[in-house]
C-alpha positions as CSV (number, residue, x, y, z in Angstrom):
1,M,138.1,-0.5,184.8
2,R,139.7,-2.4,187.9
3,L,138.0,-0.4,190.3
4,A,134.7,-0.9,188.5
5,L,135.0,-4.4,188.1
6,R,136.0,-4.9,192.0
7,E,132.8,-2.6,192.7
8,L,130.6,-4.9,190.5
9,R,131.9,-8.0,192.2
10,R,131.2,-6.5,195.7
11,D,127.5,-6.3,194.9
12,P,126.5,-7.6,191.4
13,V,122.8,-7.8,192.6
14,L,122.7,-3.9,193.0
15,Y,124.1,-3.2,189.7
16,I,122.2,-5.6,187.7
17,A,119.0,-4.3,189.3
18,G,120.1,-0.8,188.5
19,L,120.5,-1.6,184.9
20,M,117.2,-3.3,184.8
21,A,115.5,-0.3,186.3
22,V,117.3,2.0,183.6
23,C,116.4,-0.2,180.6
24,S,112.8,-0.4,181.7
25,A,112.6,3.4,182.2
26,V,113.5,3.6,178.4
27,V,110.3,1.7,177.7
28,V,108.2,3.5,180.3
29,P,109.4,7.1,180.7
30,P,109.5,8.4,184.1
31,D,106.4,10.1,185.2
32,A,104.3,10.7,188.3
33,G,103.4,7.0,188.4
34,Y,106.8,6.2,189.3
35,F,106.2,7.6,193.0
36,E,103.5,4.7,193.4
37,Y,106.1,2.0,192.8
38,I,108.1,2.4,195.9
39,D,106.9,0.4,198.9
40,L,107.9,2.8,201.7
41,R,106.5,0.5,204.4
42,T,108.8,-2.4,203.4
43,L,112.0,0.1,203.2
44,A,111.1,1.7,206.5
45,L,110.8,-1.8,208.3
46,L,113.7,-3.2,206.7
47,F,115.9,0.0,207.7
48,A,114.7,-0.1,211.3
49,L,115.1,-4.1,211.8
50,M,118.7,-3.9,210.2
51,A,119.5,-0.9,212.6
52,V,118.3,-2.5,215.6
53,V,119.9,-5.9,215.0
54,G,123.1,-4.0,214.4
55,A,122.9,-2.6,217.9
56,L,122.3,-6.0,219.3
57,R,125.3,-7.3,217.6
58,R,127.5,-4.4,218.9
59,R,126.5,-5.3,222.4
60,G,127.7,-9.0,222.3
61,V,124.5,-10.5,222.6
62,L,125.0,-13.1,219.9
63,D,128.4,-14.2,220.8
64,A,127.5,-14.7,224.5
65,V,124.4,-16.8,223.7
66,A,126.3,-18.8,221.1
67,L,129.3,-19.5,223.5
68,L,126.8,-20.5,226.3
69,C,125.5,-23.3,224.0
70,V,128.8,-24.3,222.5
71,R,130.4,-24.9,226.2
72,R,127.4,-27.7,226.3
73,A,128.5,-29.6,223.5
74,G,130.8,-32.6,223.9
75,T,131.0,-34.1,220.5
76,R,131.5,-32.7,217.0
77,R,127.8,-34.0,216.0
78,A,126.6,-32.0,219.2
79,L,128.5,-28.9,218.3
80,G,127.5,-29.1,214.7
81,A,123.6,-29.5,215.7
82,L,123.8,-26.7,218.3
83,L,125.4,-24.2,215.9
84,S,122.9,-25.1,213.1
85,L,120.1,-25.0,215.5
86,L,121.2,-21.5,216.7
87,C,121.0,-20.5,212.9
88,Y,117.6,-21.9,212.3
89,F,115.9,-20.2,215.3
90,S,118.0,-16.7,215.4
91,S,117.4,-16.3,211.7
92,M,113.6,-16.1,212.7
93,L,114.7,-12.8,214.5
94,I,117.9,-11.4,213.2
95,T,117.5,-12.5,209.5
96,N,119.5,-15.3,208.0
97,D,122.6,-13.4,206.7
98,V,123.1,-11.8,210.4
99,A,122.6,-15.3,211.9
100,L,125.3,-16.7,209.7
101,I,127.7,-13.8,210.2
102,A,127.4,-14.5,214.0
103,F,127.6,-18.2,214.0
104,V,129.7,-19.5,211.2
105,P,132.8,-18.0,212.4
106,L,132.3,-20.2,215.6
107,A,132.2,-23.3,213.5
108,L,135.3,-22.2,211.7
109,I,137.3,-21.7,215.0
110,L,136.0,-24.8,216.9
111,M,136.4,-27.3,213.9
112,V,139.7,-26.2,212.4
113,D,141.1,-29.4,213.3
114,D,138.7,-31.3,211.1
115,R,138.3,-29.9,207.5
116,R,135.5,-32.3,206.5
117,S,133.3,-31.4,209.7
118,M,134.1,-27.9,209.2
119,A,132.7,-27.6,205.8
120,L,129.8,-29.8,206.5
121,T,128.9,-27.8,209.4
122,V,129.2,-24.6,207.6
123,A,126.8,-26.0,204.8
124,I,124.3,-27.2,207.3
125,Q,124.3,-23.8,209.1
126,T,123.6,-22.1,205.8
127,V,120.8,-24.4,205.0
128,S,119.5,-24.1,208.6
129,A,119.4,-20.0,208.3
130,N,117.7,-19.9,205.0
131,L,115.0,-22.4,206.3
132,G,114.6,-21.0,209.7
133,S,114.2,-17.5,208.2
134,M,111.0,-18.3,206.4
135,M,109.3,-18.7,209.7
136,T,108.8,-14.9,210.6
137,P,107.5,-12.2,208.6
138,F,111.0,-10.5,209.6
139,G,113.3,-13.5,208.9
140,N,114.4,-12.4,205.5
141,P,114.0,-9.5,203.2
142,Q,111.6,-11.4,200.6
143,N,109.1,-12.4,203.8
144,L,109.0,-8.7,205.0
145,Y,108.2,-7.6,201.6
146,L,105.6,-10.0,200.6
147,Y,103.9,-10.0,204.0
148,S,103.6,-6.1,203.4
149,A,102.8,-6.2,199.8
150,Y,99.7,-8.7,200.0
151,R,98.8,-7.3,203.4
152,M,98.8,-10.7,205.2
153,G,97.7,-11.3,208.7
154,A,99.7,-13.3,211.0
155,A,97.7,-16.4,210.9
156,Q,97.7,-16.4,207.0
157,F,101.6,-15.9,207.0
158,F,102.1,-18.9,209.3
159,R,99.7,-21.3,207.5
160,A,101.8,-20.6,204.3
161,V,105.3,-21.1,205.7
162,A,104.8,-23.5,208.7
163,P,104.6,-26.8,206.7
164,A,107.9,-26.1,204.7
165,G,109.6,-24.4,207.7
166,L,108.9,-27.4,210.1
167,A,110.0,-30.0,207.6
168,G,113.2,-27.7,207.1
169,L,113.7,-28.2,210.8
170,A,113.7,-32.1,210.8
171,A,115.9,-31.9,207.5
172,V,118.4,-30.0,209.6
173,L,118.4,-32.5,212.3
174,G,118.9,-35.2,210.0
175,L,121.7,-33.5,208.1
176,C,123.4,-33.1,211.7
177,L,123.6,-37.2,211.7
178,L,126.2,-36.9,208.9
179,L,128.6,-35.4,211.5
180,P,130.9,-37.7,213.4
181,A,130.0,-38.3,216.8
182,A,133.7,-38.3,217.9
183,P,134.4,-36.2,221.2
184,L,135.5,-32.7,220.7
185,P,139.4,-32.2,221.3
186,L,140.6,-30.3,224.2
187,A,141.9,-27.8,221.7
188,A,138.3,-26.9,220.7
189,M,137.0,-26.6,224.1
190,R,139.6,-24.1,225.0
191,A,139.0,-22.1,221.8
192,A,135.4,-21.9,223.2
193,D,136.7,-20.5,226.5
194,R,139.2,-18.0,225.0
195,P,136.6,-15.3,224.0
196,A,134.4,-15.9,226.9
197,T,135.5,-13.0,229.2
198,A,135.1,-10.4,226.9
199,N,131.8,-11.8,225.4
200,D,130.3,-12.4,229.0
201,A,131.3,-9.1,229.9
202,A,129.3,-7.5,227.2
203,F,126.4,-9.7,227.8
204,A,126.7,-8.9,231.7
205,G,126.2,-5.3,230.7
206,R,122.5,-5.9,230.2
207,G,121.6,-2.9,231.5
208,K,122.4,-1.5,228.4
209,L,120.4,-4.1,226.3
210,W,116.9,-2.9,227.1
211,L,117.2,-0.1,224.5
212,P,117.8,-2.3,221.5
213,I,115.5,-4.8,222.9
214,A,112.7,-2.3,223.2
215,L,113.2,-1.0,219.9
216,F,113.3,-4.6,218.3
217,L,109.7,-5.3,219.9
218,L,108.7,-1.7,218.4
219,C,109.8,-3.2,215.1
220,V,108.1,-6.4,215.6
221,A,104.8,-4.4,216.5
222,A,105.1,-2.3,213.1
223,V,105.6,-5.6,211.4
224,L,102.4,-6.9,212.8
225,R,100.8,-3.7,212.0
226,L,100.2,-2.7,215.6
227,V,101.8,0.4,215.4
228,P,102.7,2.5,212.1
229,C,105.8,1.8,210.4
230,W,106.9,5.2,210.2
231,L,106.7,5.4,213.9
232,A,109.0,2.3,214.4
233,A,111.5,3.6,211.6
234,G,111.5,7.3,213.0
235,V,112.1,6.3,216.6
236,T,114.7,3.7,215.9
237,A,116.5,6.3,213.8
238,L,116.4,9.0,216.2
239,I,117.2,7.0,219.4
240,L,120.2,5.3,217.6
241,L,121.3,8.7,216.3
242,L,121.5,9.8,219.9
243,T,122.9,6.7,221.5
244,D,124.7,4.2,218.8
245,R,125.6,6.0,215.5
246,P,127.6,3.0,214.7
247,A,124.5,0.7,214.5
248,L,123.1,2.9,211.9
249,R,126.3,2.8,209.7
250,A,125.9,-1.0,209.9
251,V,122.5,-0.9,207.9
252,D,122.9,-2.6,204.7
253,W,122.0,0.7,202.7
254,R,122.9,-1.1,199.4
255,L,120.0,-3.7,200.1
256,L,117.7,-0.9,200.4
257,I,118.7,0.8,197.1
258,T,118.6,-2.7,195.4
259,F,114.8,-2.8,196.5
260,C,114.2,0.6,195.0
261,F,115.6,-0.6,191.7
262,F,113.5,-3.7,191.5
263,F,110.5,-1.6,192.4
264,V,111.0,0.5,189.5
265,F,111.6,-2.3,187.2
266,V,108.5,-4.4,188.4
267,G,106.4,-1.2,188.3
268,N,107.3,-0.5,184.6
269,L,106.6,-4.2,183.6
270,A,103.3,-4.0,185.2
271,R,102.4,-1.2,182.7
272,L,103.1,-3.2,179.7
273,P,100.0,-5.3,178.9
274,A,101.9,-8.0,176.9
275,M,104.5,-8.6,179.8
276,V,101.6,-8.9,182.4
277,A,99.7,-11.4,180.3
278,L,102.8,-13.6,180.0
279,L,104.0,-13.6,183.5
280,S,100.5,-14.1,184.9
281,G,99.9,-16.9,182.6
282,L,103.3,-18.5,183.6
283,L,102.7,-18.1,187.2
284,A,98.9,-19.2,187.3
285,G,99.0,-22.2,189.7
286,R,102.7,-22.6,189.5
287,E,103.9,-19.8,191.7
288,V,105.9,-22.2,194.2
289,P,108.1,-23.9,191.3
290,V,108.4,-20.7,189.2
291,A,109.6,-18.9,192.2
292,A,112.0,-21.5,193.4
293,L,113.4,-21.9,190.0
294,A,113.9,-18.3,189.4
295,S,115.6,-17.8,192.6
296,Q,118.4,-20.3,191.3
297,L,119.4,-17.5,188.6
298,I,118.6,-14.3,190.1
299,S,118.3,-15.1,194.2
300,N,115.2,-15.2,196.0
301,V,114.9,-11.8,197.0
302,P,114.9,-10.2,193.4
303,A,112.7,-13.2,192.3
304,A,109.8,-12.3,195.0
305,L,110.2,-8.6,194.1
306,M,109.8,-9.3,190.3
307,L,107.1,-11.9,190.6
308,S,104.8,-10.3,193.0
309,G,103.3,-7.9,190.5
310,F,101.9,-10.8,188.4
311,T,100.1,-13.1,191.0
312,D,97.5,-12.7,193.6
313,N,98.6,-15.9,195.3
314,G,100.8,-14.3,197.7
315,A,101.3,-17.4,200.0
316,A,102.4,-19.8,197.3
317,L,104.9,-17.0,196.2
318,L,106.0,-16.9,199.7
319,T,106.7,-20.4,200.2
320,G,108.3,-20.6,196.5
321,A,110.8,-17.8,197.2
322,N,111.8,-19.2,200.6
323,I,112.4,-23.0,199.2
324,G,114.4,-21.0,196.3
325,G,116.9,-20.2,198.8
326,L,117.9,-23.8,198.6
327,G,120.1,-24.9,195.4
328,T,122.6,-22.7,194.0
329,L,125.1,-20.5,195.7
330,I,123.3,-17.6,194.4
331,A,120.0,-18.6,195.2
332,S,120.1,-16.8,198.6
333,M,122.4,-13.9,199.2
334,A,123.2,-15.4,202.7
335,S,124.7,-18.4,201.1
336,L,127.3,-16.2,199.6
337,I,128.0,-14.7,202.9
338,S,128.8,-18.0,204.6
339,F,130.9,-19.1,201.5
340,K,133.0,-16.0,201.8
341,L,133.6,-16.6,205.3
342,Y,134.4,-20.3,204.8
343,C,136.8,-19.2,202.1
344,R,138.8,-16.9,204.6
345,A,139.2,-19.7,207.3
346,E,142.7,-21.5,207.6
347,G,142.8,-24.6,205.5
348,A,139.7,-23.7,203.7
349,K,139.0,-25.9,200.5
350,P,136.4,-23.8,198.7
351,G,136.1,-26.6,196.0
352,K,135.1,-29.3,198.1
353,Y,133.0,-27.0,200.1
354,L,131.2,-26.1,197.0
355,I,130.5,-29.9,196.5
356,V,129.3,-30.7,199.8
357,F,127.1,-27.5,199.9
358,S,125.6,-28.3,196.2
359,A,124.9,-31.8,197.0
360,I,122.9,-31.0,200.1
361,N,121.0,-28.0,198.6
362,F,120.1,-29.5,195.4
363,A,118.8,-32.7,197.2
364,L,116.9,-30.5,199.7
365,L,115.5,-28.4,196.8
366,A,114.2,-31.5,194.9
367,L,112.5,-32.9,198.0
368,F,110.9,-29.6,199.0
369,L,109.6,-28.9,195.4
370,A,108.4,-32.5,195.4
371,A,106.5,-32.0,198.7
372,F,105.3,-28.3,198.2
373,G,105.8,-27.3,194.7
374,R,103.0,-29.1,192.8
375,P,101.1,-26.9,190.4
376,N,97.7,-25.8,191.8
């Protein structure tokens, strides 16, 4: 029982999704139609992107870029702003969760002498990663799925996300003004320099970087439908199997299984006329607020997957799911990642962090819903 509870706490969304899929299968018994539920394109692209980003991380690219920026900061405010902007812009390419895994530890190391600034910086980094990731089709799992499911073009996608995404950038810069403008202590500057040799050495081996960079560009081309998704996934898997097997082990296989469970659940719901009528009526013209509020309870990736089968307005659902990453700690799984990283830090105060995190996130959620969530 103890082992089962530990496993459930490790990834509750996976097991809840599995339970939902099983329950729906009782109502709609398995048949040949189940094969049509699974969006293989989304799964293939998610796999390929996670594997390639894992290869880039293993080569120290993210650490080197972060340290180059950190050494230019002279004050706590400048440091917090640089770390937050790194999360905002890098999340567009490497997803919000990977951006936080890469750059939150730097904030924890460099601001260990100022607990208040450390908690505030991590909270702003989390907001930055969640808002920045909305700006590209591969910035987070829900974007990739919705971009594929609604067969959006690049122009349609950016028209949908640009207003909220740019407002998010302005919000991040405004939040950084809450950080003190005090000079960084000498200890923080030394902390930035200590890992420099190893990371710079990894970055200096750029001759080894061309392969994951080429694979990443292949994945981007597949997302934009310039090459088949199966080609990107197949080439990525084969090359990394031959050259970097640990990168394949870094793939979040649980996330892929979670997607499969939700595909089954949503597919079964779509075969129940009463449920289709109920959810379609609820969503009609209200995709943004419904998706954002649903995300507060079940996270924005499951919300996007669940609601996509009941509306044709993919652009509004896309905006709502991304805005929905603000708010509660579970609204975005990336927020849980940064919270766990913070809790492991020396002198961490989880209760105070949650107060700061919640104040920022709920204030922004209210502002974004007021600006972008009015029913059509």
